[in-house]
C-alpha positions in Angstrom: 312.8 147.3 -49.3 314.7 150.6 -49.6 312.8 153.8 -50.1 314.3 156.9 -51.6 314.5 159.9 -49.2 312.5 163.0 -50.0 315.7 164.9 -50.6 318.7 163.1 -52.1 322.2 164.0 -50.9 324.1 166.2 -53.3 326.7 164.5 -55.6 330.1 165.9 -56.2 330.6 165.6 -60.0 333.7 165.8 -62.0 334.0 168.7 -64.4 332.2 168.3 -67.8 335.5 168.2 -69.6 336.6 165.3 -67.4 333.3 163.5 -67.8 333.4 164.0 -71.6 336.9 162.4 -71.8 335.6 159.5 -69.7 332.6 159.1 -72.1 334.8 159.0 -75.2 337.0 156.4 -73.5 334.0 154.2 -72.7 334.8 151.0 -74.7 331.3 150.5 -76.2 331.0 154.1 -77.3 334.5 154.0 -78.7 333.6 151.0 -80.7 330.4 152.7 -82.0 332.5 155.7 -83.0 334.9 153.5 -84.9 332.2 151.8 -86.8 330.5 155.1 -87.6 333.8 156.3 -89.2 334.2 153.0 -91.0 330.7 152.9 -92.5 329.9 154.3 -95.9 327.5 154.1 -98.8 328.5 150.4 -99.4 327.6 149.4 -95.9 324.7 146.9 -96.1 322.0 147.1 -93.5 318.6 145.4 -92.9 315.2 147.0 -92.7 315.6 148.0 -89.1 319.0 149.6 -89.7 321.0 146.6 -88.3 324.1 145.3 -90.1 323.3 142.3 -92.3 325.0 139.1 -91.2 327.4 139.2 -94.2 328.7 142.6 -93.0 329.4 141.6 -89.4 332.8 139.9 -90.0 334.2 143.1 -91.6 332.7 145.2 -88.9 334.3 142.9 -86.2 337.6 143.0 -88.0 337.5 146.8 -88.0 337.2 146.7 -84.2 340.3 144.5 -84.0 338.4 141.5 -82.7 340.4 138.3 -83.3 338.4 135.3 -84.4 336.2 137.5 -86.5 336.6 135.3 -89.5 337.8 137.3 -92.5 339.4 140.7 -92.0 338.2 141.7 -95.4 336.4 145.0 -95.5 338.4 146.6 -92.7 339.0 150.3 -93.0 342.0 151.6 -94.8 343.7 152.7 -91.6 343.5 149.2 -90.0 344.4 148.7 -86.4 342.2 148.8 -83.4 340.5 151.6 -81.6 342.8 153.3 -79.1 339.9 154.4 -77.1 338.8 150.9 -76.2 340.2 149.9 -72.8 342.1 146.7 -72.6 340.0 145.6 -69.6 336.7 145.9 -71.5 337.5 144.9 -75.1 337.5 141.2 -75.8 340.8 139.7 -76.7 340.5 136.4 -78.6 336.8 135.7 -79.3 335.0 133.3 -81.5 333.2 134.4 -84.6 329.8 134.5 -82.8 331.0 136.7 -80.0 332.9 139.0 -82.4 329.8 139.5 -84.5 327.7 140.2 -81.3 330.2 142.9 -80.2 330.1 144.4 -83.6 326.3 144.3 -83.8 326.0 145.9 -80.3 328.4 148.7 -81.3 326.5 149.3 -84.5 323.2 149.5 -82.7 324.6 152.2 -80.4 326.0 154.1 -83.4 322.6 154.1 -85.0 320.6 155.0 -81.9 322.9 157.9 -80.9 322.9 159.4 -84.4 326.5 158.7 -85.1 325.3 157.1 -88.4 322.2 157.8 -90.3 320.4 154.9 -91.9 318.0 156.0 -94.6 315.2 153.9 -96.1 316.1 152.9 -99.7 312.6 153.9 -100.9 313.0 157.3 -99.3 316.4 157.8 -100.9 315.0 156.7 -104.3 312.1 159.1 -104.0 314.6 161.9 -103.7 316.5 160.9 -106.7 319.4 159.4 -104.8 321.0 156.0 -105.3 319.1 153.3 -103.4 322.3 151.7 -102.1 323.5 154.9 -100.4 321.5 154.2 -97.3 324.2 154.7 -94.7 325.8 158.1 -94.1 327.7 159.8 -91.2 325.3 161.3 -88.7 325.5 164.9 -87.5 326.5 163.7 -84.0 329.7 162.1 -85.3 331.0 165.5 -86.1 330.1 166.9 -82.7 332.5 164.5 -81.0 335.4 166.6 -82.4 333.8 170.0 -83.1 331.3 170.2 -80.3 331.8 170.8 -76.6 331.7 168.5 -73.5 327.9 168.9 -73.3 327.5 167.6 -76.8 329.7 164.5 -76.0 327.8 163.8 -72.8 324.5 164.1 -74.7 325.6 161.4 -77.1 326.9 159.2 -74.2 323.5 159.5 -72.5 321.8 158.4 -75.6 324.1 155.4 -75.7 323.4 154.7 -72.1 319.7 154.6 -72.9 320.3 152.0 -75.6 322.3 149.8 -73.3 319.9 150.2 -70.4 317.0 149.0 -72.7 319.1 146.0 -73.8 319.9 145.1 -70.2 316.2 144.8 -69.3 315.5 142.4 -72.2 315.5 138.6 -71.4 317.8 136.1 -73.0 317.5 136.1 -76.8 316.8 132.4 -77.1 313.9 132.7 -74.6 312.7 135.7 -76.5 312.6 133.8 -79.8 310.8 130.9 -78.3 308.1 133.3 -76.9 307.4 134.9 -80.3 303.8 134.1 -81.3 302.8 133.1 -84.8 301.8 136.6 -85.6 305.4 137.9 -84.9 304.5 139.5 -81.6 306.1 138.7 -78.2 304.1 136.6 -75.8 305.0 138.3 -72.6 302.9 136.0 -70.5 304.7 132.9 -71.8 308.1 134.6 -71.4 307.3 135.7 -67.8 308.6 139.1 -68.7 307.2 142.4 -67.6 309.1 145.0 -69.6 308.1 148.0 -67.4 308.7 146.0 -64.3 312.2 145.0 -65.4 313.0 148.6 -66.3 311.6 149.8 -62.9 313.7 147.2 -61.1 316.9 148.2 -62.8 316.2 151.9 -62.2 315.6 151.1 -58.6 318.8 149.2 -58.2 320.8 152.0 -59.9 319.0 154.5 -57.7 320.0 152.6 -54.5 323.6 152.3 -55.8 323.6 156.1 -56.3 322.3 156.7 -52.8 324.9 154.3 -51.3 327.6 156.2 -53.2 326.7 159.8 -52.4 325.4 159.3 -48.8 327.2 159.7 -45.5 327.6 155.9 -45.1 329.2 155.3 -48.5 331.4 152.2 -48.4 335.2 152.5 -48.5 336.3 152.6 -52.1 332.6 153.0 -53.2 332.2 149.3 -54.1 328.9 147.7 -53.0 328.5 143.9 -52.6 326.0 142.6 -55.1 324.0 140.6 -52.4 323.5 143.9 -50.4 322.3 145.7 -53.5 319.9 142.9 -54.5 318.6 142.7 -50.9 317.9 146.4 -50.8 315.3 145.8 -53.5 313.8 142.6 -52.1 313.9 142.5 -48.3 311.5 144.8 -46.5 313.2 147.2 -44.0 311.1 145.8 -41.1 311.8 142.1 -41.8 313.8 140.2 -39.3 315.3 136.9 -40.5 314.6 136.5 -44.2 312.5 133.5 -45.2 313.7 130.9 -47.7 311.4 132.4 -50.3 312.9 135.9 -49.8 316.4 134.4 -50.0 315.5 132.7 -53.3 314.2 136.0 -54.7 317.5 137.8 -53.6 319.5 135.0 -55.3 317.4 135.4 -58.5 317.9 139.1 -58.4 321.7 138.7 -58.0 321.8 136.6 -61.1 319.8 139.1 -63.1 322.0 141.9 -61.9 325.2 140.0 -62.7 324.1 139.9 -66.3 323.0 143.5 -66.3 326.1 144.9 -64.8 328.2 143.0 -67.3 326.3 144.8 -70.0 326.5 148.2 -68.3 330.2 148.2 -67.6 331.4 148.7 -71.2 329.4 151.9 -71.5 331.4 153.3 -68.5 328.5 153.4 -66.0 330.0 151.0 -63.5 333.1 149.1 -62.5 332.0 145.5 -61.9 333.6 142.4 -60.4 331.3 139.5 -61.5 330.0 136.7 -59.3 332.6 133.9 -58.9 332.0 131.3 -61.5 332.2 128.6 -58.8 329.2 130.1 -57.1 327.4 130.2 -60.4 327.3 126.4 -60.4 324.9 126.6 -57.4 322.3 128.0 -59.8 322.1 124.7 -61.6 321.0 123.0 -58.4 318.0 125.4 -58.3 318.9 126.3 -54.7 319.4 129.9 -53.7 322.9 131.1 -53.3 323.9 130.6 -49.6 324.6 133.9 -47.7 328.2 134.8 -47.2 329.8 133.5 -44.0 331.1 136.0 -41.6 334.8 135.4 -42.5 334.1 134.7 -46.2 335.4 136.9 -48.9 332.2 138.8 -49.9 333.8 139.9 -53.2 333.2 136.4 -54.5 329.5 137.3 -54.7 330.1 140.3 -57.0 331.1 143.9 -56.3 329.9 147.0 -58.2 330.7 150.7 -58.0 329.4 153.7 -59.9 332.1 155.5 -61.9 332.2 159.3 -61.9 330.6 159.1 -65.3 328.0 156.7 -63.9 327.1 159.2 -61.1 326.6 161.8 -63.8 324.5 159.4 -65.9 322.2 158.2 -63.1 321.7 161.8 -61.9 320.8 162.9 -65.4 318.2 160.1 -65.6 316.8 161.1 -62.2 316.4 164.7 -63.3 314.7 163.6 -66.5 312.2 161.6 -64.4 311.5 164.7 -62.3 313.5 163.6 -59.2 315.3 166.4 -57.3 318.9 165.2 -57.4 321.2 168.1 -56.4 324.8 168.4 -57.2 327.5 170.2 -55.3 327.8 173.7 -56.8 324.0 174.2 -57.3 324.0 176.7 -54.5 327.1 178.7 -55.6 324.9 181.6 -56.9 322.3 181.4 -54.1 322.1 183.6 -51.0 323.7 182.6 -47.7 320.3 181.8 -46.2 319.7 179.2 -48.9 323.2 177.9 -48.5 323.0 177.4 -44.7 319.5 175.9 -44.8 320.4 173.4 -47.6 323.8 172.3 -46.3 322.3 171.8 -42.8 321.1 168.4 -44.0 324.0 167.6 -46.3 326.6 164.9 -45.5 329.7 166.6 -44.0 331.9 166.2 -47.1 329.3 167.5 -49.4 328.5 170.5 -47.2 332.2 171.4 -47.0 332.6 171.2 -50.8 329.4 173.3 -51.4 330.5 176.0 -48.9 334.0 176.2 -50.5 332.5 176.7 -54.0 330.1 179.4 -52.5 332.9 181.2 -50.8 335.0 181.1 -54.0 332.6 183.5 -55.7 332.6 186.1 -53.0 335.0 188.5 -51.3 335.8 187.2 -47.8 334.4 190.2 -45.9 331.2 190.3 -47.9 330.8 186.5 -47.5 331.3 186.6 -43.7 328.7 189.4 -43.3 326.1 187.5 -45.4 326.7 184.3 -43.6 326.3 185.9 -40.1 323.1 187.6 -41.1 321.7 184.4 -42.4 322.7 182.5 -39.2 320.3 184.5 -37.0 317.0 183.1 -35.9 315.1 181.3 -33.2 313.4 178.7 -35.4 314.1 174.9 -35.0 316.7 174.9 -37.8 318.6 177.9 -36.5 321.2 176.0 -34.4 322.3 173.9 -37.3 322.4 176.9 -39.5 324.8 178.5 -37.0 326.9 175.4 -36.9 327.2 175.4 -40.7 328.0 179.2 -40.5 330.9 178.4 -38.1 332.2 175.8 -40.5 332.0 178.2 -43.4 333.7 181.0 -41.4 336.5 178.7 -40.6 337.4 178.7 -44.3 337.5 182.5 -44.5 340.7 184.4 -44.0 341.6 187.1 -41.6 340.3 189.8 -43.9 336.8 188.9 -42.6 337.7 190.0 -39.0 335.6 193.3 -39.2 332.4 191.3 -39.9 333.0 189.2 -36.7 333.7 192.2 -34.5 330.5 193.8 -35.7 328.4 191.0 -34.0 330.3 190.7 -30.7 327.4 192.1 -28.8 324.8 190.0 -30.6 323.1 187.5 -28.3 323.0 184.8 -31.0 326.3 185.4 -32.8 328.5 186.9 -30.2 329.8 183.6 -28.9 330.7 182.1 -32.2 332.3 185.4 -33.2 334.6 185.2 -30.1 335.5 181.7 -31.0 336.5 182.7 -34.5 338.5 185.7 -33.4 340.4 183.6 -30.8 341.2 180.9 -33.3 342.6 183.5 -35.7 344.8 185.1 -33.1 342.9 188.4 -33.0 343.8 190.9 -30.4 341.6 192.5 -27.7 338.8 189.8 -27.9 336.4 190.5 -25.0 335.7 187.7 -22.6 332.1 186.3 -23.0 329.7 186.5 -20.1 328.6 183.3 -18.3 325.2 183.6 -19.9 326.7 183.8 -23.4 328.9 180.7 -22.7 325.8 178.7 -21.6 323.8 180.0 -24.5 326.5 178.9 -27.0 326.7 175.5 -25.3 323.0 174.9 -25.6 323.1 176.1 -29.2 326.0 173.8 -30.1 324.4 170.7 -28.6 321.1 171.5 -30.3 322.9 171.7 -33.6 324.7 168.4 -33.1 321.4 166.7 -32.1 319.9 167.9 -35.4 322.9 166.9 -37.4 323.8 163.5 -35.9 321.2 162.5 -33.3 322.4 160.7 -30.2 325.9 160.0 -31.5 328.9 158.8 -29.5 330.6 162.1 -30.1 327.7 164.0 -28.6 327.6 161.6 -25.6 331.3 162.3 -25.0 330.5 166.1 -25.1 327.7 165.7 -22.6 329.8 163.7 -20.2 332.6 166.2 -20.4 330.3 169.2 -19.7 328.8 167.5 -16.7 332.2 166.5 -15.3 333.8 170.0 -15.8 330.9 172.1 -14.4 329.4 170.7 -11.2 326.6 173.3 -11.3 325.9 173.1 -15.0 322.3 171.9 -14.8 321.4 174.4 -12.1 322.4 177.2 -14.4 321.5 175.7 -17.8 317.8 175.5 -17.3 317.6 179.3 -17.1 319.2 179.8 -20.5 316.8 181.7 -22.8 317.2 179.5 -25.8 314.3 177.8 -27.7 316.0 174.4 -27.5 317.1 174.5 -23.8 314.5 171.9 -22.6 315.2 169.6 -25.6 318.9 169.8 -25.0 318.6 169.0 -21.3 316.3 166.1 -22.0 318.8 164.7 -24.5 321.6 165.1 -22.0 319.5 163.0 -19.6 319.1 160.3 -22.2 322.8 160.3 -23.2 324.6 160.5 -19.8 325.4 157.0 -18.4 325.4 158.1 -14.8 321.9 157.7 -13.4 322.3 160.5 -10.9 323.6 163.0 -13.5 320.9 161.9 -15.9 318.2 162.5 -13.3 319.6 166.0 -12.7 319.4 166.7 -16.4 315.8 165.6 -16.6 314.9 167.8 -13.6 316.5 170.8 -15.3 314.6 170.0 -18.5 311.3 170.0 -16.5 312.2 173.4 -15.0 313.1 174.8 -18.5 309.8 173.7 -19.9 307.9 175.3 -17.0 309.8 178.5 -17.5 309.1 178.5 -21.3 305.4 177.9 -20.6 
């Protein structure tokens, strides 16, 4: 079962203005807004604020849902909501479905404050007419007069409503489980409300991790079986048992229903499970795992939208989880920037560094980065690697800062590399000791960033082939990571003789450090 890492990778969010436009275009919120503008003093609601059954056909007709029975009661402007996407609004639906869509949209309108439902007794006590119980809410005006943050706040409230609905069991089962006293018998229903909420939160958290991490799938879409398995199958399990496979199958079916509910609010894009596969559920057998050459998309595919990334991150922050976003470090010092981006995925590190540089003059930024890159601690090599990456984005006006550190034992090598790459004149040649020191530092940084990668193995093989006396000289390099680097080279080099030389050099380096 997947466990969240201590530090989440940073997410690259769209601008608040873009996210607000996406929120307003989310089909369910658009329907809620339309009903809020349609409602008035004559709108009839029940004790809980829900539209009465007799009012639902008019509400459905206002939403442009065909098959809504009578169109009577539609707003004067008629037509359908332009904000509702054709892919998410039902076309021709029967009366029951039309009423359900209208009821769902109204519930979102009430929960988000787009409409205000006042108790008739309260209104009467204040000398108002008892039938004037529905009025426009303050939040409705914010959609046009407020800023992007106001819109996103309303959308997050709508997401909370939909999330709660998605964790509720089938209505027929719920009605059957109602006890004589009007309370839900959770034991008979087999429903754990908190457990269901935690499960869906966990699934969305895993989907978030798969989206923002280094190993994000192409296009961002994740197969539903993989997502369900991430919540059910322990990480150390080999071949799943039949019982585990049945649990994964059950989880897929729950998630299929839940993602269908979450898509209209704009959280996800979802391709449902193939209807032909759904027939296997009737046989009470778990869904068979996809064959190697089978189209895995038949089992359902889901991706978080840019708005969905924003929404899940907001929920994580509210729960006290540290969920960084690219741009959080733009006003921090270079030391914080290099330490933090050292563990970022490459794309996120690049984006963060670009934003940081955008707020500073190139020469000042270069000097600050170089100062922060110094150090003999374990994380220093990776800081220097990120420093090199940042400096590669700085223009030629930063040249004075690089020349200032040419004689620095830790920075002189990377300074020469930068100056040469930028075509600077009169760049002094490095000493042999500086070349070896920079080589050890670079390998140490790549070990920290990628571990025993194929790229690093290629670098190790190239070094050994180009410099026959490399190990005889490398063990003398006064770098804190020399012994670790040589040991890694011994592990990575495929030639047994060369690997043995590397291990011997590592032993000498450790003896020298002792």
